[in-house]
VOFIDO-88886 format. One record per residue (C-alpha): residue in three letters; x, y, z. Coordinates in steps of 0.25 Angstrom, whole numbers, plus 5000, padded with zeros to 4 digits. Layout:
<nodes>
ALAXYZ ...
</nodes>
This chain:
<nodes>
UNK485549914995 UNK484649855008 UNK484149725003 UNK485649665002 UNK486349615012 UNK487449715018 UNK488349605022 UNK488849505013 UNK488349365014 UNK489149255006 UNK488549184997 UNK488649024998 UNK489648964990 UNK490249134990 UNK491749144986 UNK492049244998 UNK492849205007 UNK493449074999 UNK494949074995 UNK494949104981 UNK496049124974 UNK496349264970 UNK495749314957 UNK497049394955 UNK497949294956 UNK498349234943 UNK498549374936 UNK499549414948 UNK500549264947 UNK500349284931 UNK500749434931 UNK499449494926 UNK499149564938 UNK499649694935 UNK500349774947 UNK500449934948 UNK501949934941 UNK501649824930 UNK500549914921 UNK501349924907 UNK500950064903 UNK501350134889 UNK502550224892 UNK502850164905 UNK503950234913 UNK504550194926 UNK504850304938 UNK505950264947 UNK506150334961 UNK507450414967 UNK507250414981 UNK508150484994 UNK509350435000 UNK509050515011 UNK507850525021 UNK507850675024 UNK508350775013 UNK508150885003 UNK508650834988 UNK509250884976 UNK509150804963 UNK509850804950 UNK509050714941 UNK509650754928 UNK510650624925 UNK509450544928 UNK508550634920 UNK509550594907 UNK509550444909 UNK509050354898 UNK507550324897 UNK507150444909 UNK505950514908 UNK506150614921 UNK506650604934 UNK505550684943 UNK506250754955 UNK505450854965 UNK505650954956 UNK505250894942 UNK504150784946 UNK502650834942 UNK501850914954 UNK500850844962 UNK499550924964 UNK499650914979 UNK500650844988 UNK500250765001 UNK500850855010 UNK500050975004 UNK498951055011 UNK498151065001 UNK498050914997 UNK496750854994 UNK495650825006 UNK495750665009 UNK497050635003 UNK498050565012 UNK499150535005 UNK500350435012 UNK501350535012 UNK501350695014 UNK502550705008 UNK502850684993 UNK504250644987 UNK504750734977 UNK503750844981 UNK505150934986 UNK506550894987 UNK506350825001 UNK506650695006 UNK505850655018 UNK506150505018 UNK507350405012 UNK506950364999 UNK506150464996 UNK505850484979 UNK506650604976 UNK506450584960 UNK505750494950 UNK506450454938 UNK505450414927 UNK506250324914 UNK505750234904 UNK506150104911 UNK506250074925 UNK507750054923 UNK508050184918 UNK507350244928 UNK508050174939 UNK509250204932 UNK508950354932 UNK508450354947 UNK509950334951 UNK510350434944 UNK509550554950 UNK510650624958 UNK510150664974 UNK510650764983 UNK510250764997 UNK510050885008 UNK509950775019 UNK509450795033 UNK509450695045 UNK508150595043 UNK507350555055 UNK507250395053 UNK506150355062 UNK505450395077 UNK506550325083 UNK507750445078 UNK507950545089 UNK507850645079 UNK506250605078 UNK505250675084 UNK504150585090 UNK502750655089 UNK501150615093 UNK500450625080 UNK499050685082 UNK498550555072 UNK499450465062 UNK498850405050 UNK498450535043 UNK497550555056 UNK496950425056 UNK497350385070 UNK497550465082 UNK498750495087 UNK498450455103 UNK497250365105 UNK496750315121 UNK495550255125 UNK495350255141 UNK496550275150 UNK497550195147 UNK498750235153 UNK498150235167 UNK497450105165 UNK498950045160 UNK499650105173 UNK498750025180 UNK498749885173 UNK499049765179 UNK499949725168 UNK500749845160 UNK501449795146 UNK502249895138 UNK503049875125 UNK503449955114 UNK503349885099 UNK504149915087 UNK503949895073 UNK504849925061 UNK504649975048 UNK503949895041 UNK503749905024 UNK502649845016 UNK503549795004 UNK502249734996 UNK502849654985 UNK502449784974 UNK503149884977 UNK502550024976 UNK502150054961 UNK501450154953 UNK501250174939 UNK500650304933 UNK500250354921 UNK499450494919 UNK498350504907 UNK498550654905 UNK497850704921 UNK497450554923 UNK498450474932 UNK498350314933 UNK499350244943 UNK499450104943 UNK500050094958 UNK500249994969 UNK499250044980 UNK498249974989 UNK497350094986 UNK497050154973 UNK495850254978 UNK496850304987 UNK498050304977 UNK497050374968 UNK496550474977 UNK498050514981 UNK498650524968 UNK497350604962 UNK497550714974 UNK499150724972 UNK498950734958 UNK497750834958 UNK496750744951 UNK495550694951 UNK495350554957 UNK494750514944 UNK495950554936 UNK496950454944 UNK496850314942 UNK497550194952 UNK497650064948 UNK498049944956 UNK497649824952 UNK498549744959 UNK499649754971 UNK500849684976 UNK500449714990 UNK500349834998 UNK500149815013 UNK499949965016 UNK501250025006 UNK500450044995 UNK499050095004 UNK499450244999 UNK499850314986 UNK501350354990 UNK502150444982 UNK502850344972 UNK501350334968 UNK501250494966 UNK502650514960 UNK502350394949 UNK501250474945 UNK501950604945 UNK503250564937 UNK502250484926 UNK501550614925 UNK503050704923 UNK503250604912 UNK501950574906 UNK502050434904 UNK501650324914 UNK502650294925 UNK502850164934 UNK503550174949 UNK503850074955 UNK504450074970 UNK505649994973 UNK505749904986 UNK506650014993 UNK505750114988 UNK504550044994 UNK505150055008 UNK505150205007 UNK503850244998 UNK502650155002 UNK502750185017 UNK502950075030 UNK502550035042 UNK503150135051 UNK504250095062 UNK503650125076 UNK503550065091 UNK502550055100 UNK502350045114 UNK501049975121 UNK500749985135 UNK499549875138 UNK499049865153 UNK498349745156 UNK497649685167 UNK498349545175 UNK497249475167 UNK497749515153 UNK496649625149 UNK497249745143 UNK496849885151 UNK497749975143 UNK498449995131 UNK499350095127 UNK499950115114 UNK501250205108 UNK501750195094 UNK502950295089 UNK503250285074 UNK503850365062 UNK503250445052 UNK503650505041 UNK503950655040 UNK502550705036 UNK501450605041 UNK500950545053 UNK500850405049 UNK500850285060 UNK500150155060 UNK499150155071 UNK499550035080 UNK498550075091 UNK497250055084 UNK497449895086 UNK497949915099 UNK496749985105 UNK495749895099 UNK496349745098 UNK496149705113 UNK495049775124 UNK495849885130 UNK495050005137 UNK496250095138 UNK497150115126 UNK498050235122 UNK498850245106 UNK499850365103 UNK500850385092 UNK502050455091 UNK502650485077 UNK504050535072 UNK504350585058 UNK505450535051 UNK506050535038 UNK505350415033 UNK504050405023 UNK502750375029 UNK502450235034 UNK501150195030 UNK500050065032 UNK500649935033 UNK499749815034 UNK499049825046 UNK499549965050 UNK499650015065 UNK498949855067 UNK500149785064 UNK501149855073 UNK500049875085 UNK499649735085 UNK500949705088 UNK501049795098 UNK499949735105 UNK499949605103 UNK501249585109 UNK501049665123 UNK499749585124 UNK500649445122 UNK501549505133 UNK500449545141 UNK499849395138 UNK501149325144 UNK501449425155 UNK500049385161 UNK500349225156 UNK499049225145 UNK499049185133 UNK499149265121 UNK497749245117 UNK497049265130 UNK497449395132 UNK496949425119 UNK495749375124 UNK495749445136 UNK495749585129 UNK494749535117 UNK494049665114 UNK492749635110 UNK492449785106 UNK493449885099 UNK494149935111 UNK494250085102 UNK492850105104 UNK491949995109 UNK491349955096 UNK490949815094 UNK491849725083 UNK491249705069 UNK491749565070 UNK492849495080 UNK493349365078 UNK494749385086 UNK494349275096 UNK494049165086 UNK495449205079 UNK496149185093 UNK495549055095 UNK495649015081 UNK496949065078 UNK497548995092 UNK496948855088 UNK497748865073 UNK498948895079 UNK498848805093 UNK499048925101 UNK498648825113 UNK499848725111 UNK500848855115 UNK501948875127 UNK501248995133 UNK502649025138 UNK503649105130 UNK505049045124 UNK504848905130 UNK504348835115 UNK505548795107 UNK505548705092 UNK507048675092 UNK507948795092 UNK506648895091 UNK505748955100 UNK504148935096 UNK503349045099 UNK501749085097 UNK501249205097 UNK499849275093 UNK499049405091 UNK497849475087 UNK497649535074 UNK496649655070 UNK496349765060 UNK495249865058 UNK494449895047 UNK494650015042 UNK493350075037 UNK493250085020 UNK492450095009 UNK492350074994 UNK491850024982 UNK491549924971 UNK490949894959 UNK490149784955 UNK489849744940 UNK488849624937 UNK488849584924 UNK487749504917 UNK488549394913 UNK489149344928 UNK490349414930 UNK490449544939 UNK491649654940 UNK491949694952 UNK492849824955 UNK493449914967 UNK494650014968 UNK495249914977 UNK496749854976 UNK497149704979 UNK498449704985 UNK498849564982 UNK497849524993 UNK496649464986 UNK495649584984 UNK495449544970 UNK494949414974 UNK494149424988 UNK493449534980 UNK493049434968 UNK492549354979 UNK491849444985 UNK491249504971 UNK490849374968 UNK490049324980 UNK489249454981 UNK488949444966 UNK488649294967 UNK489749274956 UNK490849184955 UNK492149244957 UNK492649214943 UNK491449304937 UNK492049424946 UNK493049524940 UNK493549614953 UNK494349734950 UNK495249824959 UNK496449914958 UNK495950044950 UNK495350164954 UNK494350164944 UNK493450054952 UNK492650084963 UNK493450154975 UNK494050034986 UNK494850074997 UNK496450054999 UNK496749925002 UNK497349935014 UNK496849935029 UNK496149805026 UNK495049865019 UNK494949825006 UNK494249685006 UNK493049735015 UNK492949845007 UNK493049814992 UNK492149674997 UNK491149745003 UNK491149854991 UNK490949734981 UNK489749684990 UNK489049824989 UNK489349834973 UNK488749694972 UNK487549714981 UNK487149834972 UNK487249754958 UNK486349654963 UNK485349774968 UNK485449814954 UNK485249674947 UNK483949644959 UNK483349784953 UNK483549744938 UNK482849594943 UNK481649664951 UNK481449754938 UNK481449654928 UNK480049574925 UNK480849444919 UNK481549424933 UNK481149344944 UNK481349464954 UNK480449564946 UNK479849644957 UNK480549574968 UNK481149644979 UNK482649664981 UNK482649624995 UNK482049484991 UNK483149454979 UNK484449384983 UNK485649374975 UNK486349244974 UNK487449174964 UNK487249284955 UNK485749274954 UNK484549354960 UNK483449274970 UNK482449294978 UNK482549274993 UNK481249184994 UNK481349104982 UNK482749084977 UNK482348994965 UNK482049134959 UNK483449184955 UNK484049244942 UNK485349274939 UNK485849414938 UNK486449404923 UNK484749374920 UNK484549504925 UNK485449594920 UNK485349524906 UNK483749564907 UNK484249704911 UNK485249704897 UNK486349734909 UNK487749674906 UNK488049714920 UNK487749794932 UNK488549854942 UNK488649944955 UNK489650004964 UNK489649984979 UNK490250034992 UNK490749945004 UNK491249995016 UNK492149925026 UNK492149945040 UNK491350045046 UNK490150105038 UNK489749955035 UNK488449915040 UNK488349765040 UNK486949685041 UNK487049645053 UNK487249785059 UNK487149805073 UNK486749935083 UNK487049985096 UNK486150015106 UNK485850155101 UNK485350085087 UNK486650125079 UNK487450035071 UNK488449985077 UNK489850015074 UNK490949905074 UNK492349905076 UNK492949835063 UNK494249735064 UNK494849605059 UNK495549525071 UNK496449395069 UNK497649315078 UNK498849285073 UNK499549155080 UNK501049135077 UNK502349035080 UNK503749085079 UNK505149005080 UNK506249085085 UNK507749055084 UNK508149105098 UNK509649105092 UNK509449185080 UNK508149255085 UNK507349225071 UNK505949205072 UNK504949125062 UNK503449125063 UNK503348965061 UNK501648975062 UNK500549075059 UNK499049075063 UNK498349185059 UNK496749185062 UNK495849315058 UNK494449365058 UNK494049455047 UNK492649445044 UNK492449415031 UNK493549335022 UNK493549355006 UNK494549255003 UNK495149155012 UNK496349125004 UNK496549295001 UNK496249325016 UNK497349205021 UNK498349265012 UNK498149395017 UNK498349335031 UNK499449275029 UNK500049385022 UNK499849485034 UNK500549375043 UNK501749375035 UNK501649535036 UNK501549525051 UNK502749415052 UNK503449525043 UNK503349625053 UNK503649535064 UNK505049475059 UNK505549555047 UNK505049665043 UNK505749795045 UNK506249925037 UNK507549975042 UNK507850125042 UNK508950185044 UNK508950295057 UNK509950375051 UNK509450395038 UNK508050355038 UNK508250255026 UNK507850115026 UNK508950005025 UNK508149885022 UNK507249945010 UNK507149815002 UNK506649665005 UNK507949615007 UNK507949715018 UNK506649715024 UNK506249585027 UNK504949535025 UNK504249385027 UNK504649265016 UNK503949145016 UNK505049085023 UNK504649145034 UNK503249135036 UNK502448985039 UNK501148945035 UNK500149035041 UNK498748985046 UNK497649085042 UNK496149085045 UNK494949175048 UNK493849185058 UNK492349175051 UNK491949315053 UNK490849395050 UNK490849545051 UNK489549595043 UNK489949755050 UNK491249775042 UNK490649775028 UNK489849695018 UNK490649585016 UNK491149565032 UNK492549575026 UNK493649635036 UNK495049675029 UNK496249565033 UNK497449625027 UNK498049685039 UNK497449595048 UNK498449485044 UNK499549565050 UNK499049625063 UNK499549545075 UNK500649475066 UNK502049525073 UNK501449515086 UNK501149375085 UNK502449355080 UNK503049415091 UNK502049355101 UNK502549215097 UNK504049265097 UNK503749295111 UNK503149165113 UNK504549105107 UNK505549185113 UNK505049255125 UNK505549385118 UNK504549495115 UNK505049575103 UNK504349695102 UNK505049755089 UNK504749715076 UNK505149665068 UNK505649535076 UNK506949505071 UNK508049405075 UNK508849515082 UNK507849565092 UNK507549415096 UNK508949395101 UNK509049525106 UNK507749505113 UNK507849465129 UNK506549365133 UNK505449455140 UNK504849315146 
</nodes>
């Protein structure tokens, strides 16, 4: 409505931004919170996957003994499982449906990757299903697998596009090769990134139940709407006949952002046995069921002047993909936008191998891409005798190098300055390998962080009750990062009610649709949707008051009425006020509701919109930015690296909750430190099987690995991003972290390690490069 502001102005004493405790905290610590594997449905049965021991084969199965085992309801193979309406690789698949895998296990007798499901056992208890699964006899007609792009049998190809056509296989601006050849400073380096797996605490889990042709799934998913769409297409059902419920999620980091085969299999076998079925992945199955960050190498060439100004960037990436898709992280995007460079080229090469698809993993593309550009820039700074912050300032992009658009907001210089102050950067000895503390070499490094705004829209419903309560609903998911809490705060401020009078509901496809909790879009989209819905609620209340002869606002103009603290007031005479409850009571209404659509990113026009020279609305490039500062101590005899201090300062628009936002950035930094120093999934190059697919062999950081962290946010207003001025932060906290660690290691030792993770063997083998 035109009379209301398009941008949320926080009321005095509001709760948005305050470090409010989690509203779902008590439910989680007392066990009242129900996760997807914890719904005790009547007649519940249990499914266990039988998986392939080889990576490339045709199988013959004998399930007779397993089918006769006590408590077994059925053993499903490719020959007996209920058919799907459409397969993911079908040419007539529904328009707009992009399945995460273009191959569905149990659709035939082929094995395409190790640990692929080849049978499903359903029994009346988990233990009986597990036992029966061991009785299924499997014969293999095996062929030699391809393990990765490093396999001599692998064939590299240049994709026209990656990520289902979202990113071109080659991008060029200017004349980078010619300019690089003429540059005074020419830097070329290759960076290697190990396979990483997400490993959230909660495994993939689905509980499926059919009621006639209606399917309900309780699924550990980051996006209930996307899962609903996928299941409806797969089973040939109208969307309204599929309900997806995810009230709580025990982490995802991207691996639960799609509808994976185990969810489809759970629904298939539930239909087959005619009873509810629960299927929970084991930890080893998590390594081959929900995707991963792919094994990859990047070669980056940076041309620069003797003053450190970048003249050309040339980026080449090679990685492994599955036998049937073209997925690769788009690392080049951050390399092409982070610093001012008129000449840029990016190319991708892929090789098909017998592995399941890789997928989004926290800051997909930006995390590994930043490792390459931020390490290279550090090298050039040392080569030219420049401070690492100074070289970044000399190449500071005042507008987006890709398209010349102005930034909607950018506080990166403030992040550098504040981060350096908090860290004590000025006390750093600029020469590598010169600082010691006892037996340890001490190093300090820094790196830039940035993450883009992925445009999105969603809806929310606000229902305001005459007794001063409100129920706010949106079909979002809470990854565990605080969506319940920050949306309660948002609703409290936009409605003028205390948080304890707000109930925020999410995680059910019967609610208004919202995007995935992924790509850092949820907070900006859902909060804006709540704001828009609340504005429409107040419009309706104003209309009631204007038409009510007993109201102080009878026949007033809507634009002359403001809402503060749940009361309607005249702008020019605040003494004329009336609680909304009184207006509803006289209208004999117990409640009033509205649904609103909020936009995040492109498409939103803030109240401070400006125009270009032709009078057209100006478009903006939208990103969050930040800076990481890291101190490490390296044992030169053992090659061990420990992070001993950390400072992160970020500019991410309006912060909805200081406490949960800080936790997000700490979590992102820990995630990046894990990637930098220890996380690597080892795939056997002969058999294409993972050899450390558990948390004993796949190392992740624990409390003892991480120091106390200092996190701050720059006060930043962005009126162009969405109605709330909120930027996503879930990915931002990880971008640049590995580079900051690697840069600190270089400063400590003079050794430049370009292969992640930076393990003791690499430290001991590397020669100093100073």
